[in-house]
matplotlib code that plots the C-alpha trace (Angstrom):
import matplotlib.pyplot as plt

x = [16.4, 15.2, 12.2, 9.8, 10.0, 8.5, 9.5, 9.9, 10.7, 13.6, 11.1, 8.8, 11.7, 13.0, 9.5, 9.6, 12.9, 11.5, 8.6, 10.9, 12.9, 9.7, 8.5, 11.6, 10.3, 7.0, 5.0, 2.3, 3.4, 0.2, 1.6, 4.3, 1.7, 2.0, 5.5, 5.2, 7.5, 9.4, 8.0, 9.1, 7.1, 6.7, 7.6, 5.1, 2.1, 3.1, 1.9, 4.1, 5.4, 7.5, 11.3, 11.5, 9.6, 10.0, 11.5, 10.4, 13.2, 14.1, 12.4, 8.8, 9.6, 8.4, 5.6, 3.2, 5.6, 3.1, 5.7, 7.4, 4.1, 3.1, 6.5, 6.1, 2.6, 4.2, 6.8, 4.1, 2.0, 5.0, 5.8, 2.3, 2.1, 5.2, 4.0, 5.1, 3.2, 5.6, 6.1, 8.1, 7.8, 8.2, 7.2, 11.0, 10.9, 9.4, 6.2, 6.6, 3.6, 1.3, 2.6, 2.1, -1.4, -2.4, -0.9, -2.1, -5.7, -5.2, -3.0, -4.5, -3.6, -2.9, -5.2, -2.3, -0.6, 1.5, 2.0, 4.9, 5.6, 7.2, 6.9, 9.8, 9.3, 9.5, 6.7, 3.5, 1.0, 3.4, 3.8, 0.1, -0.5, 2.2, 0.8, -2.7, -1.4, 0.4, -2.8, -4.6, -1.9, -1.6, -5.4, -5.1, -7.5, -5.0, -1.3, 0.2, 3.6, 4.4, 8.0, 9.9, 12.3, 16.0, 15.0, 13.9, 11.9, 11.3, 10.0, 7.3, 6.2, 6.3, 3.6, 1.4, 1.9, 1.2, -2.2, -2.8, -2.1, -4.6, -7.1, -6.5, -5.0, -1.7, -1.0, 2.7, 5.2, 8.8, 11.8, 14.5, 18.0, 20.4, 23.4, 25.7, 26.5, 22.8, 23.1, 23.6, 20.4, 18.6, 19.6, 18.4, 14.9, 14.9, 15.8, 13.3, 10.2, 7.9, 8.4, 7.4, 9.9, 13.3, 14.7, 18.4, 21.1, 22.7, 24.5, 27.2, 29.6, 28.1, 27.8, 28.0, 24.4, 25.6, 27.5, 24.6, 21.4, 20.5, 21.2, 19.3, 16.3, 16.3, 16.5, 13.7, 11.4, 11.6, 11.0, 13.8, 13.4, 16.6, 17.2, 20.0, 20.8, 22.7, 24.3, 22.7, 24.1, 27.7, 27.7, 26.9, 29.7, 32.1, 31.3, 31.0, 32.6, 32.9, 31.3, 28.8, 30.4, 29.1, 28.4, 25.8, 23.5, 23.6, 21.2, 19.3, 20.9, 21.0, 22.3, 24.4, 21.3, 20.0, 23.4, 23.3, 19.7, 19.9, 22.9, 20.7, 17.5, 19.2, 20.3, 18.0, 17.2, 16.3, 12.5, 12.6, 14.5, 13.2, 15.3, 14.1, 13.9, 12.2, 12.8, 10.5, 13.3, 15.1, 11.9, 11.6, 15.2, 14.8, 11.7, 13.5, 15.8, 12.8, 12.5, 14.3, 17.0, 18.7, 22.4, 23.3, 25.9, 28.8, 27.7, 27.1, 30.7, 31.8, 29.8, 31.4, 34.9, 34.3, 33.0, 35.9, 38.3, 37.0]
y = [102.7, 105.8, 104.9, 107.4, 105.6, 102.4, 98.9, 97.6, 94.0, 92.8, 90.6, 93.6, 95.7, 93.1, 92.8, 96.6, 96.3, 93.7, 96.0, 98.8, 96.5, 95.3, 98.8, 99.6, 97.2, 99.0, 96.7, 98.0, 99.7, 99.2, 96.7, 99.1, 100.9, 98.0, 99.3, 102.8, 105.6, 106.8, 110.0, 112.6, 115.1, 118.8, 120.1, 123.0, 120.7, 117.0, 116.3, 113.7, 114.0, 111.6, 112.2, 112.2, 114.9, 116.4, 119.7, 121.3, 123.8, 123.5, 120.1, 121.4, 124.6, 123.2, 125.6, 124.0, 121.3, 118.4, 115.7, 117.0, 117.3, 113.7, 112.6, 114.8, 113.4, 110.0, 111.3, 112.8, 109.6, 107.5, 110.0, 109.6, 105.9, 105.4, 107.4, 110.9, 113.9, 117.0, 119.0, 122.2, 125.0, 128.7, 131.6, 131.8, 128.5, 129.8, 127.9, 125.3, 126.4, 126.4, 123.1, 121.4, 122.9, 121.6, 118.1, 117.4, 117.5, 114.1, 112.5, 109.8, 109.1, 112.7, 113.1, 113.7, 116.3, 118.8, 121.7, 124.1, 127.3, 130.6, 134.4, 136.0, 139.7, 143.0, 145.0, 144.0, 144.4, 142.8, 139.9, 139.4, 139.6, 136.9, 134.6, 134.9, 134.1, 131.0, 129.8, 130.2, 128.5, 125.6, 125.4, 125.2, 127.1, 126.6, 126.4, 124.0, 125.8, 129.2, 130.3, 133.6, 132.8, 133.6, 136.0, 138.6, 141.4, 138.8, 141.2, 142.5, 139.1, 137.6, 140.0, 139.0, 135.3, 135.5, 137.1, 134.5, 131.7, 133.1, 133.3, 129.7, 130.6, 128.9, 126.2, 126.7, 129.6, 129.1, 130.9, 129.7, 130.1, 128.1, 130.4, 129.6, 133.2, 133.8, 131.5, 134.3, 136.1, 132.8, 132.0, 135.5, 134.8, 131.3, 132.7, 135.6, 134.5, 131.5, 130.0, 126.5, 125.6, 126.5, 125.4, 125.3, 123.3, 120.3, 117.3, 114.8, 117.3, 120.5, 120.1, 123.7, 123.6, 121.1, 123.9, 126.1, 125.8, 122.1, 122.3, 125.5, 124.0, 121.1, 123.5, 125.8, 123.1, 124.1, 121.7, 121.5, 121.0, 120.3, 121.4, 120.4, 117.1, 116.1, 119.5, 119.9, 116.5, 117.3, 114.4, 111.9, 113.3, 112.8, 109.1, 108.3, 104.9, 104.2, 101.2, 101.6, 100.1, 96.7, 97.9, 100.3, 97.2, 97.6, 100.5, 99.1, 101.3, 100.1, 103.1, 106.2, 108.3, 106.6, 106.8, 110.6, 110.9, 108.6, 110.6, 113.7, 112.4, 110.3, 113.5, 113.8, 117.5, 116.9, 116.6, 116.0, 116.6, 117.6, 116.1, 117.2, 114.9, 114.6, 110.9, 108.2, 105.7, 108.4, 109.1, 105.4, 105.3, 108.5, 107.2, 104.0, 106.1, 106.6, 102.8, 100.5, 101.2, 104.6, 104.9, 105.5, 108.2, 105.8, 104.8, 108.4, 109.2, 106.1, 107.3, 110.7, 109.3, 107.0, 109.8, 112.0, 109.3, 109.0]
z = [155.8, 157.7, 160.0, 158.5, 155.2, 156.6, 155.9, 152.3, 152.0, 149.8, 148.0, 147.1, 146.1, 143.7, 142.3, 141.8, 140.0, 137.7, 136.9, 136.0, 133.8, 132.1, 131.7, 129.8, 127.2, 127.1, 129.4, 131.8, 135.0, 137.0, 139.4, 140.4, 142.7, 145.1, 146.1, 147.6, 146.8, 149.8, 151.3, 153.8, 155.8, 155.2, 158.6, 158.7, 158.1, 158.5, 154.9, 153.2, 149.7, 147.6, 147.7, 143.9, 142.1, 138.6, 137.4, 134.1, 133.3, 129.6, 129.2, 129.0, 127.1, 123.8, 122.8, 120.3, 119.1, 118.9, 118.7, 121.8, 123.6, 122.9, 124.3, 127.4, 128.0, 128.2, 130.5, 132.8, 132.7, 133.7, 136.5, 138.0, 137.4, 139.4, 142.4, 141.5, 142.7, 143.0, 139.8, 139.9, 137.2, 136.8, 134.6, 133.9, 132.1, 128.8, 127.8, 130.6, 132.6, 129.6, 128.3, 131.7, 132.1, 128.6, 129.0, 132.5, 131.2, 129.5, 132.1, 134.5, 138.1, 138.9, 141.9, 144.2, 142.0, 144.1, 141.8, 142.6, 140.7, 141.3, 141.1, 139.2, 138.7, 140.6, 142.1, 144.0, 141.1, 138.6, 141.0, 141.5, 137.7, 137.2, 139.9, 138.5, 135.0, 136.4, 138.0, 134.6, 132.5, 135.0, 135.2, 139.0, 141.3, 144.1, 143.8, 146.3, 146.6, 145.2, 145.6, 145.3, 142.5, 143.2, 146.0, 143.5, 145.3, 148.0, 150.7, 148.4, 147.2, 150.7, 151.8, 148.9, 149.3, 153.0, 152.1, 149.4, 151.8, 154.3, 151.4, 150.3, 146.9, 147.9, 150.4, 151.0, 150.6, 149.5, 148.3, 145.9, 144.7, 142.6, 143.3, 146.2, 146.9, 147.8, 150.8, 153.3, 152.2, 152.0, 155.6, 156.7, 155.3, 156.9, 160.3, 160.3, 158.3, 158.7, 155.2, 154.4, 151.7, 150.4, 147.0, 146.2, 144.4, 146.1, 144.8, 145.5, 143.7, 145.3, 149.0, 150.1, 151.5, 154.1, 155.8, 156.8, 154.8, 155.4, 159.2, 159.4, 157.6, 160.0, 163.0, 161.7, 160.4, 156.8, 153.9, 151.3, 147.5, 145.7, 142.2, 139.8, 141.5, 138.3, 137.8, 134.4, 133.4, 134.4, 136.9, 134.2, 132.0, 134.9, 135.2, 131.6, 131.0, 134.7, 136.3, 139.1, 142.2, 143.2, 146.8, 145.5, 145.7, 149.5, 149.2, 146.2, 143.6, 140.0, 138.0, 138.2, 138.2, 141.2, 142.9, 142.6, 143.6, 146.6, 147.8, 147.8, 149.3, 152.0, 153.7, 156.7, 156.0, 152.3, 151.7, 147.9, 144.7, 141.3, 138.4, 135.0, 132.0, 128.7, 128.3, 129.6, 130.4, 132.4, 134.3, 135.2, 136.4, 138.4, 140.1, 141.0, 143.3, 145.6, 146.2, 148.6, 151.1, 151.4, 152.1, 155.8, 156.8, 156.4, 153.0, 152.0, 152.8, 150.9, 147.9, 148.0, 148.4, 145.4, 143.3, 144.1, 143.2, 139.6]

ax = plt.figure().add_subplot(projection="3d")
ax.plot(x, y, z, "-o")
ax.set_aspect("equal")
plt.show()
């Protein structure tokens, strides 16, 4: 296990697994808090955040559907009960910001909420209006992380966000992409602007970021938030009917979902990942990936080789 995670005894970890299993049957999760979620530092501040966060693309775009809102409230409550703090959203995600803002009102244990959203429009005034709307919809007087989505009009929004950070309206500034062909432009921003976060796609089946972006983030002291760790579910489809290797227990992995997530967050330059789900049992499984031992470099290579062989 990486030293910054601290020590987690085998006994406590097994107790945590038992709690996850019991939670699957609907039993209370309160005792889970005795086993801390693994955390990593945001380089620009030293603040630590859990390695497993939550995305909201598609999953929280439910409008006024009351049945879906009840279910998502349970998903959110499970997330916080299991030590989650980082939630990522965007004006691009339909009604997700509004739904999150509404549902968080009735969720407990959210004191450590780390809210990340984005600006996704062109023009200074349009950007300001959108960011103000995000704050209103999310019911947050301060946004923890505001990110320039897919590098759209990034030079204009960078100036605004820099001003907002100085004014205390945002705590961290980031920039995002999910497109591999944007890596050159992303690297340019990383090399020339003091940004706090970058967000991009990375998975066991999509390792392009290892070539330049992840090493550069480590060199420049930039936090990394990983989207699409399951590649929109493609990874699960590729292992359907396949058995998890027994040696996955060496790094306390009990499912394919945890296999994929542990591969991502065990990279030294990855700060956190934000898998999205609308299912409580998937949320429990995702959060379990932040517990226990992480694969070392040799085990990571073994994971990749095994996945490639399927």
